[in-house]
N, C-alpha and C positions, 0 to 999 in steps of 0.2 A: 667957572663951572666946567666940570669935565664932560666929555661926550657921553650921552645916554646909551647904555647897552640894550640892544633889542634881543628878544628871544629868537632863536633860530627857527626857521620855518620847519614844517613837518618833513619836508624833503631834506632839509639840512640836518635834521636830527637823526636821520638814518645814515649814520656814518659809514663810511667804507670800511671794509675789513682791513685791519692792519696788515701790513706786508708780512709780518712774522707769522700771522695766522694763515695767510695764504700759503706761505712756504710749508707750514705744518700740514695743511690740508693736502698739499701736493705730495708730500712725503707719505702720508697715510694711505693714500690711494695706490701707492706703488709698493706697499708692504707685501711681501710674500712670506706668510707665517708658516713655520715648519709644523705647527700642530693646531689642534682644535681650539685651544684657549687663545692662541695668538690670532687665529682667524676671527674668533668672536671679539677679541680685543680690538682688532683692526676695524671691525664693523662698528663697534661701539664708539671708538674715537672718530670714526667717519661720521657717525650721527652727531656726536658732540660738535665736531667741526662745522657741520652743516647748520646746526642750531646757532653756533656763534656767527656764522656768516649771515644768517637771517636776522638775528637779534644780537648785535654786538653788546657785550657786557663791559661794565667798568672793570678795571683791572682788579679791584678788590672782590668782585663777584665771581671771577673765573675760577673753575676747579682745576687744580693741577692734575693731570692724568699721568698715572704710573701703573706698571704691570701688576704689582702686588694688590693694589686696590681693585683693579678690574678682574683679577683671578678670583678674588673672594666673591665679587658680585656674580660672576658667571657660574661658580660652583653652587651657589644657592639656587640659581635658576635650574641648573641641571638636576639637583636633588628634588626639587618640586615636580619637575616633569617626570622623573623616574617613578614616583609614587602615585601618579595619576592613572586612571583607567581610560584607555583609548576606546572610542566607539567602534572601530573596525576589528576589534578582537585580538589585537597584537599583544595586549598586556597579559602576563601570567599572574594570577592571583596567588599570593604567598601566605595569606592568613585569613581567618574568618572575617566576614564583613557584617558587622552589626547594622541592622536596617532601621533601628529606632522606630518600630511599628510601621515602617513603610513597606511596600511590596513591589515585586517585579510584575509588570502588567504586560498583556499582549503576548504571553509566552506561547511557543509552539508545543505540540505533542512530543513526548519523549520518544526517541527513535533508538536509543541504546540504554542498556541497564545502568550506565553511569550518568544519564540525563535525569534531571528531576522532572516529575510528571506534572502535566497540566491538571488543574482541578477537574476539568471535564473528563479526562481519562479515568480519574479515580471514581468520580460520580457515576460514570457509565460502565465501570468495571471492565473497560476494554482491554486492560492489561492482563486479566485473568479469565474473562469470558470469551471462549474461543469456539469457532465452528469445528465440529468433529470431523475426523477423517479415518482412513484405514478401513477396517472390516468389522464384522459382528463381534468376534472374539479377540481382535487385534486392533484396538482403538488407537488413534494417533491425534495429537494436537500440535498446531504450529502457531504459538502466540507471537506477537510482535510488541516489543523486542523479544528475541529468543532468550530462553534460559540456557545457562552453560552447565548447570549441575542441579540435582535435586537437593532440597533443603527441608528439614523438619518443619511441619505445619504449613508447607506450601499448599495452596488451595487453587483449584480450577473449577470452572463451570463450563459444561459443553453439552450440546445436543448430539447424542450418539448417531453415528452414520447408519447403524443397523442395530436391531435387538440382539443382545447376546444369547447364546445357546447354552451357556454354562460358564465354566471357568474362563476368565478373559484377562487381558493385559491392557495397559495404557503406556504409550511412549510419547513424551513431550519434547519437542524441539530435537528429536532424534538423539536425545541424551541416553536412552536405553529403555527397553520395555520393562515395566514393573507390574506385578500382579494387582488386580483389583479385588478387594475382599469386602465382606459385610460383617457386621457384628451380630451375634446371635442373642445379644442382650444379657448374656450370662458370662461374659469375659472371654469368649472364644470367637476367633475370626474364621469365617468359612467362605468358600467360593460362592459367588452370586448364583441364585437360581436362574433358570432360563427366563429371559424377559425382565430381569431386574434393571438392565439398561434398556430403556424404551425410547424409541425415536420420537415419541410424543412428549417426553418428560425430560427437562434439563437435569443432567446428572451433576451432583455436587461431590467432589472428591478431595480428600486431604491426605497428604503424604506423611507417613508416621516414621520415616527414616528407613523403612524396608519396603513398604508397599503403599498403594493408595487405598483408602477406606472410603467406600461409597456410603454417603450419609443418607440417601433417600432411595433405597431400592424400590422399584415400581411394584413388585409383589410384596405386600406388607409382611415383614418378618416380625412376629409379635412376641418374640422371646421376652420374658420379664413382665408381660401384661397378664394380670391375674385378677379375677373378681375376688373381692375381699371376703374372707371368712372372719369368724368372731375374734380369733387371736392372731390372724395373719400368718399362720403356719403354712398355709398352702403356697404362699409365695416362695418360701425357701425350697420347697420340694417340686417346684414347677419344672417339668421337662419340656424343652422347646422343640418344636418341629418346624423346620425352616419353611417359610412361606405360608404358615397357617396362623389364623387368629385363635384366641383362646376363649372358650365359652364358660358359662357359669359353673360347670362342674370341673373346670381346670383342664379339660381335654382339648385337643387341637381341632379346629373346624374352619374350613373355608366353604362357603356356600353362596351361590347366586340365588337370592330369594326371588320367587315370583311375586306378582302383585297380590294384594289382599291382606286382611288383618292377620290371618293365620295361614301360612302357605301350605300346610299339609292338606292334600286333597282328600285323604282318607278321613272318614268320620268314625267317632267312638273308637279310636285306634288302640287305646289301652284298656278297653272293655270295662270302663267304669259304670256303664249301663249294661244290664244283663241282656243276653241274647233271648229273643222271644221264642223262635223256633216252632211256631204252631203248625207250619205247613211241611215240616220235615220229620222223618222218623227218629225216634230215640230221645226226643226232648219233651218232657212234660211241661205244658204251658204254665201250670200252676207254680212251677219252680223258678220261673223267670218273670217276675212281676212287671218289669218295664224294660224297654229297649230302644235304642236308636236303630233305625233300619241299617243294619250293618252285618254283624257276624251271623253266618248261617253254615249249614253243612248238609250234605246229601250224597246219595249215589248219583252219578251223572246219568246213568242209563239203566233202565229196567228195574224191576221189583226184586231185589235181592234179599236174602235172609240177613237180618241185622247181626253183624259180627263186630260191632263197635259201639261205644257210647261217647257222648260229648258232654262235657261239664265245664262250668266256669269256676276257676280256682283263684286263690289269693296268694300274695307274697311271691310273685314270680317276676320275670324279666331281669335284665342286666342290673337294674337298680334294686331288685329284691323286694319291691313293695307295689308291684302292679298286679292287677287282675289279669288272668290269662285263660285262653281256651285250651282244654286238654282233650285230645282225641285219642281214645284208648281202644286198642284191638282186643276184643273179648274172645274171639275164636279165630285162631290163626289157620292158614291154609298152606299146604305144602306147595301149592301151585298158584301163587298170588297173581300170576299173569293171566289166569283163566277167569278172574272176576272183573267186575267193572271198577271204574275209578272211584275211590273215596276222595271227596274233595271237601275242603272247608274254605269259605270265601267271604269276602268283605265287600258288600255292596256300597256304592255311593252314587247318588243321583247325578244325572248328566250335567246339570248346571254347576255341580261342584268341580267338574273337570276344567272349568274355564281358566284357572291359574296355570294349568299345564299346557294350554294351547299356545302354539307359536303364533304371534299376531301377524306375522308376514305370510305364513303358509296356511294358517287355519287348521293345521294338523297338530297332533301331539308332538311337542318338541323333545329335546333330550331331557330325560327324566331319570330319577333314581328312586328305587323302592328299598327301604330299610325296615328290618323287623328283628325283634328279639325271639330267638328260637331255642327250644330245648328238645333233645332226643333221648329217649330211654328205650333200651332193648330188653325184652323179656327172655326168659330161659328158652333155649332152643332156637333163637333167632340166628339166621345165617348171615346177618349183616355185621359190618364192623366199620368203625370210623376210618377215614372221613366219609361223610354221607353227601349225596347229591339230592337236593330238594327241588322239585319242579314247581316253578311259579308261572302263572299265566295272567294276562289281562284279557278279559272277555267282555263283549257288549251284551247287554241283556236283550236288546232287540236283534234277534238273529237274522242272518241273510246277507246283506251287502256290507256290513260293518267289518271292522278289522279286529284281529287278536294278535297278541304277542306271547310267545312262550320262551322261557329261559330257565337256567338252572343256577343254584347257588350251592356253595360248599359249607357244610357244618363240620368242623374239624374234630369234635370230641363228643363223647356220650356223657349224659348227666351233668352238663354244664350249660348255663345260659350264654348264648353268643349273639352278638349283633351282626347280622349279615346283610349284604346289599346286592341288589340286582340292578345293573346299569342298562338302561333301555335307550337305544338310539332313536333319533327323530323318525317319525313316521313319514315315509317318502310320498305316499299317495293314499287316498281313501280315508276320509276324515272319521275319527272316532266321534260318535254322536254325543252332543252335549245338551240335547233337548231335555226339558224338565221331566217329561214323561218317560224318559229312558234312563238307563243306568249302565255303569261299567262296574265290573267286579274284579277284585284281586283274588286269584284262585291258587290254593296250595294243594297239591296232589300227594297223598301219602300211600296210595296203593292203586293198582290198575293193570289193565291188560297191556302188555308190552307191545302188542301189535299196533297200538296207538302212538307209539313213540314217534316224535318228530324232531327235526333239527330246530335249533333256536332261531327266532326271527319273527318279523311281521308277516302276516298272511291274511287272506280272506277268512272271515269268521268261520270257525269250525268247532268240533267238539273234542279236539285233541288237546288234552291238558298236560301230557307227559313229555318232558324233554328227553331226548335220547340219553340213556345212561343214568336215569334217575334211580334212587333207592326206594324199593317197594317195601313199606313197613307192614304189610299185611301178612308176612310169612310166619308170625308167631304171636300167641296170646301175650298180653301185657306189654307189647310194644306201644309206645305212645309218642306223640309229637305235641309240644306246647308252643303257643304263639301269642305274642302281644306286642304292644308299642310299635305299631306300623306307621311308617311314613311313605307318602308318595308325593314327590316334590320336583320342581324344575331344577335343572343343573346336573352336574356329574360328580359333585363332591360328597364324600361321606360325612354325615353329621350325626351327633347323638340325638336321640329322641327327646323332644320337648313337648310335653302335653299341653293342650289348650286349657284354658281356665275351666273350672267345674261348671260355671254358669254357661259357658259356650256349649259344652257337652249336653247340659240339661236342656237348653233351648232347642238344640238340634233334635234331641230325643222327643220332645213334645211336638215337634213338627211332624213326626212320623207315627207316634204311638203314645197313647195314654191309657193307663189301666188302674182300675179301682178294685181293691180286694175287700172281702167281707170284714165287717166290724160293727159291733153293736151301736145302733143309732148313728151311723156315719152318714152325714148329709151329703148328697151327691148333686142335687139340682133343685131349683125352685121353679114354680109355675102356677097354673090355675086349672081348676076343673072346668072342662067345656061341656060335659054332660054329667049325668049321675053315675056313669060307669067308666068314664075316661078322663084322664088329665094330661095336659101338655106341660112338660118340664124342659127348661133350657139349661144346658151345660156350656158356659163360656169356655173357650179354649185359652190356655195360658199364653200361648204364642200362636201366630198364624201357622196353621198346619199346611203341609205341602199340597194337600188336596182335601176336598170334603171327605171326612172319615166315614168308615163303615162300622156299624155297631156289632160287637160280639158280646154275648151275655150268657151266663150260666146260672141256673137255679133261680128263676124269677120269683119263686115263692119266698125267697129270703129278702125280697124287696118290699117296701111298704110305701104307700102314699099317706102322708100325714097332713091333716088339716087342724083347724083350731081346736076342735073338741074331740076328735076321734082319728083313728088310722085304719087303713084298709090294706089287706094283702094284695100284692100285684099278681095278676094271673097271666099277664102277657106284657112284654116290653119290647117295642120296636122303634126304629128310627123313623120319625115323621119327615124331617128334612134336615139337611146339614149344609154348612158352608165351612170355609177355612177358618172362620172366626168363632162359630158356635154350632152346637148340635141340639136339635129339638127332638125329644123322646115322647112317644105316646104310650102311656101306662094305662092298662085296662084293669079295673077292679070290679068288685061287686057293686050292686046298685045302692051305694051308700054315700055318694058324693053329692055336693051341692054345686050346681052350675055357677061358674064365675067366682068361686071361692079360691083363695090362695092356698097352695099346697107345697109340700116338699117331698122329694124322692130320697129315700134313705135305706140303708141296710138295717135289718132288724135282728140278724143272727150271725153266728160264726159259720165255720165250715169252709168248704173250698169253692166258694162262689166268687165270681168276678164280673165286672163290666169293663169293657175295653173299647176305645175309639181308635180305629186302625186306618192310617193313611199310608200304609206300607207299599212296597213295590211288587208284592206278590202278584 
């Protein structure tokens, strides 16, 4: 039997590196390669040799190393490294990078126009919303990053550093100043109005290739805004006025409304309710069946010969369909300055002034009076257009109260014109707004020139004529017409807008109610309290301003009617009155039955009337 071979131990299996490999390893470590490839080759062979030293292979497993094989290996590695992106930013990207729905995260804000923006910059508009700089009419912006040139549709938002005073410019990133314009709504660009750039309002501007267009002027430019008519033709003919809104008749209007349902402090301003005129010369009370306490006329001073008449006419005013007051001179005088003032005036109760009161001072604030006026000159008048018409505000309770006198210009004869008197705030001395008092608007058409005064506020006096006014008392057939009166808060001119008919009607009944004759017109109901007297109650349609006073004419035309008979009234007086109803005491012959129900009525025609008066006279 042959000897048994035993497996070498683990130590023995780790054979020593053959001498030839040692020689190779020694040579590789001493290679001085002339180029990159040879250096890499040397390193790779060095690694192979080291592996061989650690794990000797059988001869059949060893890879023969040569230059061509190693060059190919290292060229592949170099190509792979050259297309990789390094994290320190050394790599230059040479083509688009498809992200396959992935995203870059944690990015910083863009600092240059070539950076892409972080979502937060876009959402916060920080690239185009910029703090304003510069001055009122020379606005500047410094966005970050800066722009290098203007581009069509470029848009910026900024809070102006100061309100503009008119035409103005914007310079962004010092690229160059460009005009700021606004659109008039009809295809025309205009300079902004003063205050269109407002320090309290973020301005929105878009560059159109030539200038910046302000999208939100602070003063509303209402070009193109038009109330609709039946066939929309008014839109095509709309004329724009910069900075003004458009009202229902298509005209321009800006106004700061006072508080209250209807801001006009004047009552019955278009004369839809007749003037009563019972306490003033020249007006027959029977010709004016009903009135709001409002339109009156008089001489201011003394008992003069009546040289004029006053009437209510129709189809006047700028609108052509308003009732109006006509004050006609019947007897002209060559020396109109020698006579007293002829005045026509419009009362309104003190509490109606409340919308005109400045809540801070308690005095009349800045107000405006507007009215439609017509002037006609008779033959021989020495006047010629333009005319100066004197207007005053007077308090009814004379003494310590204030008055204001000013003048307005009427530019032409025989033409209705709307004219305005601007009244500054009352500096001191409150105009009384007590219910029992009133203020009046006064128009002077003739008077003693010695009473001429300068325009302005003053302690209450009797001077109604502003210096330089036109005295229309110089010739017969001169007349002045007046209607559509406004007195309102603010300083803007506006067209007259009448209150509803119901509003005028209710106001009229607060002051005055009149019944005229008519066969069997029932006026009141009541009962007989004796055989010769009956009490009848007239409910008021609205709450009157105060318990009214009875005025009656021709009591013999009134009857008391009961179930089976009627009796003529011999006397009719107010028994008692409140703001809600009036109780009348009717005296008749001894034909009544005590406690029986009765009615008070007219029984004939004629010029008889019964009136309940809560006027300010």
